[in-house]
RODO-2510 file (C-alpha; in nm, 4 decimals, decimal comma):
residues 145
     n   res          X          Y          Z
     1     m     9,1881    14,3056    18,4125
     2     t     8,8780    14,2339    18,1903
     3     a     9,0480    14,3640    17,8689
     4     g     9,3594    14,1366    17,9691
     5     f     9,1374    13,8368    18,0053
     6     v     8,9513    13,8921    17,6576
     7     t     9,2677    13,9487    17,4870
     8     g     9,4141    13,6132    17,6474
     9     l     9,0842    13,4684    17,5213
    10     g     9,1817    13,5538    17,1814
    11     a     9,5353    13,4098    17,2069
    12     a     9,4082    13,0873    17,3727
    13     t     9,1265    13,0608    17,1173
    14     a     9,4173    13,0798    16,8408
    15     d     9,6283    12,8466    17,0248
    16     a     9,3332    12,5673    17,0948
    17     i     9,2559    12,6161    16,7102
    18     y     9,6447    12,5245    16,6221
    19     a     9,6934    12,2691    16,8858
    20     a     9,3861    12,1112    16,7384
    21     l     9,5063    12,1134    16,3829
    22     g     9,8436    11,9532    16,5062
    23     a     9,6743    11,7366    16,7516
    24     f     9,4641    11,5750    16,4663
    25     g     9,7222    11,5742    16,1933
    26     i     9,5658    11,7833    15,9311
    27     s     9,8832    11,7879    15,7305
    28     t     9,7450    11,9605    15,4128
    29     i     9,6416    12,2809    15,6169
    30     s     9,9880    12,2134    15,8141
    31     f    10,1765    12,2188    15,4596
    32     f     9,9619    12,5454    15,3416
    33     l    10,0463    12,7323    15,6526
    34     e    10,4239    12,6231    15,6303
    35     s    10,4412    12,7549    15,2484
    36     a    10,2513    13,0698    15,3295
    37     g    10,4306    13,1261    15,6365
    38     p    10,6436    13,4378    15,5298
    39     y    10,3162    13,5788    15,3489
    40     l    10,1279    13,5469    15,6950
    41     s    10,4211    13,7167    15,8731
    42     v    10,4122    14,0034    15,6488
    43     v    10,0034    14,0296    15,7115
    44     g    10,0876    13,9750    16,0616
    45     i    10,3462    14,2922    16,0505
    46     v    10,0858    14,4874    15,8611
    47     v     9,8030    14,4199    16,1522
    48     l    10,0348    14,5263    16,4273
    49     i    10,1305    14,8484    16,2673
    50     w     9,7614    14,9162    16,1832
    51     i     9,6629    14,8260    16,5331
    52     s     9,9546    15,0529    16,6893
    53     w     9,8702    15,3518    16,4544
    54     g     9,5064    15,3398    16,5706
    55     a     9,5954    15,3214    16,9120
    56     w     9,8272    15,5882    16,8984
    57     q     9,5812    15,8125    16,7188
    58     q     9,2850    15,7168    16,9362
    59     k     9,1807    15,9708    17,2137
    60     p     9,1193    15,8307    17,5516
    61     a     8,7450    15,7107    17,6156
    62     e     8,5432    15,9328    17,7920
    63     p     8,4141    15,8046    18,1581
    64     d     8,0373    15,7316    18,1583
    65     r     7,8600    16,0121    18,3915
    66     d     7,6524    15,7709    18,5523
    67     t     7,8831    15,4920    18,6578
    68     n     8,2343    15,6818    18,6261
    69     r     8,3503    15,3660    18,4114
    70     t     8,4326    15,3900    18,0057
    71     s     8,2464    15,1727    17,7674
    72     t     8,4553    14,8854    17,7096
    73     a     8,2068    14,6505    17,4832
    74     p     8,3441    14,7264    17,1340
    75     s     8,7129    14,7344    17,2544
    76     l     8,6739    14,4188    17,4204
    77     w     8,5467    14,2555    17,0983
    78     i     8,8369    14,4153    16,9001
    79     a     9,1119    14,2758    17,1530
    80     f     8,9446    13,9340    17,1181
    81     v     8,9842    13,9545    16,7325
    82     s     9,2680    14,1385    16,7019
    83     t     9,4627    13,9047    16,9204
    84     c     9,3100    13,5732    16,7990
    85     g     9,4094    13,6997    16,4521
    86     m     9,7837    13,8125    16,5373
    87     t     9,8304    13,4748    16,7237
    88     l     9,6835    13,2850    16,4188
    89     a     9,9408    13,4838    16,1625
    90     n    10,2313    13,2943    16,3696
    91     t    10,2377    13,0006    16,1831
    92     m    10,5158    12,8255    16,3814
    93     i    10,3214    12,7604    16,6496
    94     i    10,1006    12,4919    16,4441
    95     l    10,4472    12,3508    16,3681
    96     s    10,5288    12,3520    16,7527
    97     f    10,2323    12,1656    16,8459
    98     a    10,2384    11,9279    16,5537
    99     a    10,6170    11,8523    16,6705
   100     i    10,5389    11,8167    17,0260
   101     f    10,1857    11,5920    16,9619
   102     a    10,3955    11,3696    16,7364
   103     g    10,6885    11,3416    17,0288
   104     a    10,3959    11,2625    17,2560
   105     g    10,2955    10,9596    17,0368
   106     l     9,9632    11,0965    16,8700
   107     a    10,0320    10,9350    16,5296
   108     v     9,6999    10,7699    16,4390
   109     s     9,7346    10,3842    16,3674
   110     g     9,4745    10,1452    16,2795
   111     n     9,2258    10,0845    16,5547
   112     e     9,3858    10,2843    16,8202
   113     s     9,2297    10,6160    16,6547
   114     n     8,9416    10,6256    16,9260
   115     s     9,2238    10,6448    17,1819
   116     i     9,4265    10,8730    16,9744
   117     s     9,1274    11,1052    16,9291
   118     a     9,0627    11,0946    17,2978
   119     q     9,4185    11,1969    17,3867
   120     a     9,4504    11,4687    17,1450
   121     t     9,1005    11,6295    17,2587
   122     m     9,2570    11,6397    17,6082
   123     l     9,5686    11,7991    17,5131
   124     v     9,3847    12,0827    17,2940
   125     c     9,1602    12,1111    17,6005
   126     g     9,4556    12,1565    17,8083
   127     t     9,6349    12,3901    17,5636
   128     f     9,3549    12,6330    17,5806
   129     v     9,2865    12,6154    17,9896
   130     g     9,6889    12,6270    17,9946
   131     s     9,7122    12,9243    17,7847
   132     m     9,3794    13,1138    17,9715
   133     a     9,5425    13,0368    18,3090
   134     w     9,8633    13,1808    18,2098
   135     w     9,6569    13,4960    18,0830
   136     l     9,4502    13,5249    18,3716
   137     f     9,7607    13,5308    18,5953
   138     l     9,9255    13,7972    18,3781
   139     s     9,6017    14,0206    18,3604
   140     g     9,5519    13,9764    18,7330
   141     s     9,9164    14,0560    18,8379
   142     v     9,8818    14,3714    18,6023
   143     a     9,5595    14,4661    18,7703
   144     a     9,7125    14,4296    19,1122
   145     f     9,9903    14,6496    19,0697
***
């Protein structure tokens, strides 16, 4: 369950980054990600193939003789970073967040910017918490079975 939780933490972190970019209206970065989308998709595919090949070639970890458990610290870090990177490679996420937040009325106009910033911050935090809750449910369900 720990590995699933850490994997979800990586995905939720990337979701929160993209939610922040979408919520706070960073159009330059949005434009860059939109134009670089095909290239980032290729990078995502290469990363997935690389991770799959590494997992295929890896031998199972030897159990620790004292506790009869495997050491997972390095693999947890790899799970977090690789999932965060793969999620960040999906540039459609930022466009989705930008569209959702624009539809929710988060366009900054004049002296309402403080109220908009507070709403955007709440939405970014909600995105992170919701994503983590989903991953916690998934990893907990798999662990239960």
